[in-house]
C-alpha beads as a LAMMPS data file, in Angstrom:
LAMMPS data file: protein, C-alpha beads

201 atoms
200 bonds

1 atom types
1 bond types

-500.0 500.0 xlo xhi
-500.0 500.0 ylo yhi
-500.0 500.0 zlo zhi

Masses

1 110.0

Atoms # bond

1 1 1 -80.240 358.319 -124.792
2 1 1 -78.750 360.492 -122.000
3 1 1 -78.792 364.249 -121.968
4 1 1 -75.142 364.531 -123.032
5 1 1 -75.694 362.338 -126.107
6 1 1 -78.907 364.220 -126.972
7 1 1 -77.085 367.535 -126.707
8 1 1 -74.202 366.275 -128.849
9 1 1 -76.618 365.028 -131.547
10 1 1 -78.845 368.106 -131.476
11 1 1 -77.328 369.664 -134.630
12 1 1 -77.886 366.413 -136.548
13 1 1 -81.455 366.143 -135.277
14 1 1 -82.131 369.758 -136.209
15 1 1 -80.722 369.185 -139.690
16 1 1 -82.899 366.080 -140.177
17 1 1 -86.031 367.886 -139.039
18 1 1 -85.266 370.874 -141.255
19 1 1 -84.688 368.603 -144.246
20 1 1 -88.007 366.841 -143.646
21 1 1 -89.849 370.160 -143.347
22 1 1 -88.246 371.486 -146.550
23 1 1 -89.100 368.263 -148.405
24 1 1 -92.721 368.435 -147.255
25 1 1 -92.926 372.108 -148.200
26 1 1 -91.494 371.317 -151.660
27 1 1 -94.133 368.626 -152.221
28 1 1 -96.885 371.048 -151.212
29 1 1 -95.515 373.753 -153.536
30 1 1 -95.348 371.282 -156.438
31 1 1 -98.952 370.200 -155.815
32 1 1 -100.105 373.817 -155.651
33 1 1 -98.199 374.588 -158.854
34 1 1 -99.799 371.693 -160.733
35 1 1 -103.215 372.681 -159.444
36 1 1 -102.731 376.302 -160.497
37 1 1 -101.526 375.179 -163.933
38 1 1 -104.591 372.960 -164.288
39 1 1 -106.868 375.820 -163.287
40 1 1 -105.137 378.150 -165.737
41 1 1 -105.649 375.674 -168.577
42 1 1 -109.277 375.142 -167.611
43 1 1 -109.959 378.888 -167.442
44 1 1 -107.700 380.310 -170.159
45 1 1 -107.180 377.334 -172.469
46 1 1 -109.011 376.410 -175.673
47 1 1 -112.196 374.370 -175.406
48 1 1 -113.214 373.113 -178.857
49 1 1 -116.321 370.931 -179.156
50 1 1 -118.406 369.469 -181.956
51 1 1 -121.397 371.762 -181.648
52 1 1 -123.536 370.462 -184.521
53 1 1 -123.575 368.050 -187.461
54 1 1 -125.537 368.571 -190.661
55 1 1 -126.219 366.968 -194.015
56 1 1 -125.788 368.990 -197.212
57 1 1 -127.288 367.729 -200.469
58 1 1 -125.277 367.970 -203.695
59 1 1 -126.158 367.249 -207.297
60 1 1 -123.027 365.072 -207.566
61 1 1 -119.463 364.922 -206.258
62 1 1 -118.358 367.903 -208.354
63 1 1 -121.642 369.800 -208.301
64 1 1 -122.789 372.645 -206.061
65 1 1 -124.825 372.306 -202.887
66 1 1 -128.555 372.335 -203.545
67 1 1 -129.946 371.953 -200.000
68 1 1 -127.999 373.270 -196.987
69 1 1 -128.850 371.887 -194.522
70 1 1 -130.976 368.863 -195.399
71 1 1 -134.103 369.156 -193.218
72 1 1 -135.229 366.313 -190.930
73 1 1 -136.978 363.504 -192.765
74 1 1 -135.986 361.450 -195.810
75 1 1 -132.305 361.593 -196.749
76 1 1 -131.240 362.435 -200.336
77 1 1 -129.288 359.911 -202.349
78 1 1 -126.058 361.932 -202.378
79 1 1 -125.029 364.319 -199.630
80 1 1 -122.128 365.157 -197.345
81 1 1 -121.759 364.991 -193.580
82 1 1 -120.374 368.236 -192.158
83 1 1 -119.463 368.663 -188.461
84 1 1 -119.162 372.080 -186.851
85 1 1 -116.390 372.862 -184.353
86 1 1 -117.066 375.602 -181.815
87 1 1 -114.233 376.942 -179.666
88 1 1 -115.727 377.794 -176.286
89 1 1 -112.350 378.698 -174.773
90 1 1 -110.543 381.989 -174.254
91 1 1 -107.601 381.174 -176.523
92 1 1 -107.353 379.838 -180.097
93 1 1 -107.710 376.091 -180.602
94 1 1 -105.189 374.212 -182.745
95 1 1 -106.749 371.089 -184.260
96 1 1 -104.101 368.608 -185.407
97 1 1 -106.147 365.512 -186.363
98 1 1 -109.662 364.750 -187.503
99 1 1 -111.557 361.538 -188.195
100 1 1 -115.076 361.420 -189.631
101 1 1 -117.031 358.200 -190.138
102 1 1 -120.621 357.412 -191.094
103 1 1 -122.605 354.193 -191.134
104 1 1 -126.106 352.886 -191.825
105 1 1 -126.999 350.139 -189.344
106 1 1 -129.373 349.219 -186.552
107 1 1 -126.671 349.836 -183.963
108 1 1 -122.937 350.414 -183.634
109 1 1 -120.168 348.158 -182.257
110 1 1 -119.260 348.637 -178.616
111 1 1 -116.024 350.388 -179.617
112 1 1 -115.535 352.543 -182.717
113 1 1 -113.137 351.779 -185.528
114 1 1 -111.556 354.890 -186.997
115 1 1 -110.542 354.197 -190.587
116 1 1 -110.211 357.797 -191.736
117 1 1 -107.657 359.726 -189.669
118 1 1 -106.322 362.843 -191.310
119 1 1 -103.630 365.259 -190.067
120 1 1 -104.912 368.831 -190.087
121 1 1 -103.649 372.269 -189.161
122 1 1 -106.751 374.203 -188.187
123 1 1 -106.636 377.310 -186.020
124 1 1 -110.012 378.164 -184.549
125 1 1 -110.216 381.513 -182.828
126 1 1 -112.047 381.972 -179.530
127 1 1 -115.873 381.889 -179.763
128 1 1 -115.560 380.922 -183.436
129 1 1 -117.683 378.308 -185.216
130 1 1 -116.337 376.452 -188.242
131 1 1 -118.093 373.931 -190.501
132 1 1 -115.574 371.345 -191.682
133 1 1 -115.832 369.471 -194.967
134 1 1 -113.612 366.431 -195.461
135 1 1 -113.764 364.849 -198.922
136 1 1 -114.202 362.001 -199.575
137 1 1 -114.701 360.898 -195.942
138 1 1 -117.912 362.887 -195.568
139 1 1 -119.283 361.910 -198.993
140 1 1 -122.351 359.737 -198.607
141 1 1 -124.134 357.941 -201.437
142 1 1 -127.036 355.865 -200.111
143 1 1 -128.713 353.035 -201.946
144 1 1 -132.494 352.983 -202.275
145 1 1 -132.542 350.075 -199.815
146 1 1 -130.562 352.037 -197.206
147 1 1 -132.800 355.062 -197.585
148 1 1 -135.914 352.912 -197.124
149 1 1 -134.447 351.237 -194.030
150 1 1 -133.672 354.629 -192.480
151 1 1 -137.081 356.007 -193.379
152 1 1 -138.855 352.992 -191.878
153 1 1 -136.803 353.129 -188.677
154 1 1 -135.238 349.693 -189.211
155 1 1 -131.780 351.262 -189.556
156 1 1 -130.125 354.464 -188.443
157 1 1 -127.688 356.847 -190.065
158 1 1 -124.766 357.386 -187.673
159 1 1 -122.016 360.001 -187.820
160 1 1 -119.076 359.678 -185.444
161 1 1 -115.373 360.334 -185.104
162 1 1 -112.879 362.393 -183.142
163 1 1 -110.555 365.361 -183.377
164 1 1 -107.284 366.095 -181.577
165 1 1 -106.172 369.522 -180.384
166 1 1 -103.278 371.008 -178.417
167 1 1 -103.655 372.608 -174.976
168 1 1 -101.715 375.596 -173.659
169 1 1 -98.886 373.456 -172.271
170 1 1 -98.476 371.495 -175.509
171 1 1 -100.463 368.448 -174.395
172 1 1 -102.683 366.864 -177.035
173 1 1 -106.252 365.899 -176.212
174 1 1 -108.630 363.754 -178.239
175 1 1 -112.367 364.519 -178.285
176 1 1 -114.842 361.910 -179.564
177 1 1 -118.346 362.552 -180.876
178 1 1 -121.393 360.568 -181.980
179 1 1 -124.717 361.562 -183.543
180 1 1 -127.674 359.740 -185.105
181 1 1 -130.164 360.927 -187.711
182 1 1 -133.601 361.599 -186.287
183 1 1 -136.391 361.804 -188.843
184 1 1 -138.054 364.565 -186.807
185 1 1 -135.082 366.572 -185.535
186 1 1 -132.146 365.784 -187.847
187 1 1 -128.775 364.852 -186.334
188 1 1 -128.885 364.502 -182.562
189 1 1 -125.902 363.810 -180.339
190 1 1 -125.742 360.593 -178.347
191 1 1 -123.426 359.792 -175.446
192 1 1 -121.628 356.445 -175.328
193 1 1 -118.468 355.775 -173.281
194 1 1 -116.261 354.582 -176.153
195 1 1 -117.519 357.158 -178.656
196 1 1 -117.941 360.372 -176.673
197 1 1 -114.969 361.341 -174.533
198 1 1 -112.142 363.793 -173.943
199 1 1 -108.811 362.242 -173.033
200 1 1 -105.113 362.975 -173.208
201 1 1 -103.260 361.240 -176.033

Bonds

1 1 1 2
2 1 2 3
3 1 3 4
4 1 4 5
5 1 5 6
6 1 6 7
7 1 7 8
8 1 8 9
9 1 9 10
10 1 10 11
11 1 11 12
12 1 12 13
13 1 13 14
14 1 14 15
15 1 15 16
16 1 16 17
17 1 17 18
18 1 18 19
19 1 19 20
20 1 20 21
21 1 21 22
22 1 22 23
23 1 23 24
24 1 24 25
25 1 25 26
26 1 26 27
27 1 27 28
28 1 28 29
29 1 29 30
30 1 30 31
31 1 31 32
32 1 32 33
33 1 33 34
34 1 34 35
35 1 35 36
36 1 36 37
37 1 37 38
38 1 38 39
39 1 39 40
40 1 40 41
41 1 41 42
42 1 42 43
43 1 43 44
44 1 44 45
45 1 45 46
46 1 46 47
47 1 47 48
48 1 48 49
49 1 49 50
50 1 50 51
51 1 51 52
52 1 52 53
53 1 53 54
54 1 54 55
55 1 55 56
56 1 56 57
57 1 57 58
58 1 58 59
59 1 59 60
60 1 60 61
61 1 61 62
62 1 62 63
63 1 63 64
64 1 64 65
65 1 65 66
66 1 66 67
67 1 67 68
68 1 68 69
69 1 69 70
70 1 70 71
71 1 71 72
72 1 72 73
73 1 73 74
74 1 74 75
75 1 75 76
76 1 76 77
77 1 77 78
78 1 78 79
79 1 79 80
80 1 80 81
81 1 81 82
82 1 82 83
83 1 83 84
84 1 84 85
85 1 85 86
86 1 86 87
87 1 87 88
88 1 88 89
89 1 89 90
90 1 90 91
91 1 91 92
92 1 92 93
93 1 93 94
94 1 94 95
95 1 95 96
96 1 96 97
97 1 97 98
98 1 98 99
99 1 99 100
100 1 100 101
101 1 101 102
102 1 102 103
103 1 103 104
104 1 104 105
105 1 105 106
106 1 106 107
107 1 107 108
108 1 108 109
109 1 109 110
110 1 110 111
111 1 111 112
112 1 112 113
113 1 113 114
114 1 114 115
115 1 115 116
116 1 116 117
117 1 117 118
118 1 118 119
119 1 119 120
120 1 120 121
121 1 121 122
122 1 122 123
123 1 123 124
124 1 124 125
125 1 125 126
126 1 126 127
127 1 127 128
128 1 128 129
129 1 129 130
130 1 130 131
131 1 131 132
132 1 132 133
133 1 133 134
134 1 134 135
135 1 135 136
136 1 136 137
137 1 137 138
138 1 138 139
139 1 139 140
140 1 140 141
141 1 141 142
142 1 142 143
143 1 143 144
144 1 144 145
145 1 145 146
146 1 146 147
147 1 147 148
148 1 148 149
149 1 149 150
150 1 150 151
151 1 151 152
152 1 152 153
153 1 153 154
154 1 154 155
155 1 155 156
156 1 156 157
157 1 157 158
158 1 158 159
159 1 159 160
160 1 160 161
161 1 161 162
162 1 162 163
163 1 163 164
164 1 164 165
165 1 165 166
166 1 166 167
167 1 167 168
168 1 168 169
169 1 169 170
170 1 170 171
171 1 171 172
172 1 172 173
173 1 173 174
174 1 174 175
175 1 175 176
176 1 176 177
177 1 177 178
178 1 178 179
179 1 179 180
180 1 180 181
181 1 181 182
182 1 182 183
183 1 183 184
184 1 184 185
185 1 185 186
186 1 186 187
187 1 187 188
188 1 188 189
189 1 189 190
190 1 190 191
191 1 191 192
192 1 192 193
193 1 193 194
194 1 194 195
195 1 195 196
196 1 196 197
197 1 197 198
198 1 198 199
199 1 199 200
200 1 200 201
């Protein structure tokens, strides 16, 4: 390309370079904006977690609670599983779904099966703890055989499930939880990839 041609094409070259610079700048601004939005959600958004799980003994399905919570050790014949949600975030948490399961077995399948999924409309204020009772999903009537297996350590009482909540930007996240009954300490949380997670729906 000679000097004359280069000079004639200079405006086009300048326009192309300017367009490329603007495009690159736009990409950088979009990345910064997404990063700032993510940081805002992480800092200012709700952060609900399952903070504890307890057993509460009842006389029967309609009767009042007689032991709250059931202490570590043998499990009564009829009780209810109650999870506690704690909002660690700076803004209220809006819980839109909840699933609570329990099982008596030596171990659990590799992936959970959620049979009980209920729509909810729970608002949990910042730094607030809330015990949640879901009937009949949390109702637990154990046979004498199941109680003996748990007491002898040949089986375990498991409580697991998930809840869904909305973030500041309207995105819904699902949080899974899993706990097992310890005869010395009561319910203790356990981490397993397919049971304990936080992911966008």
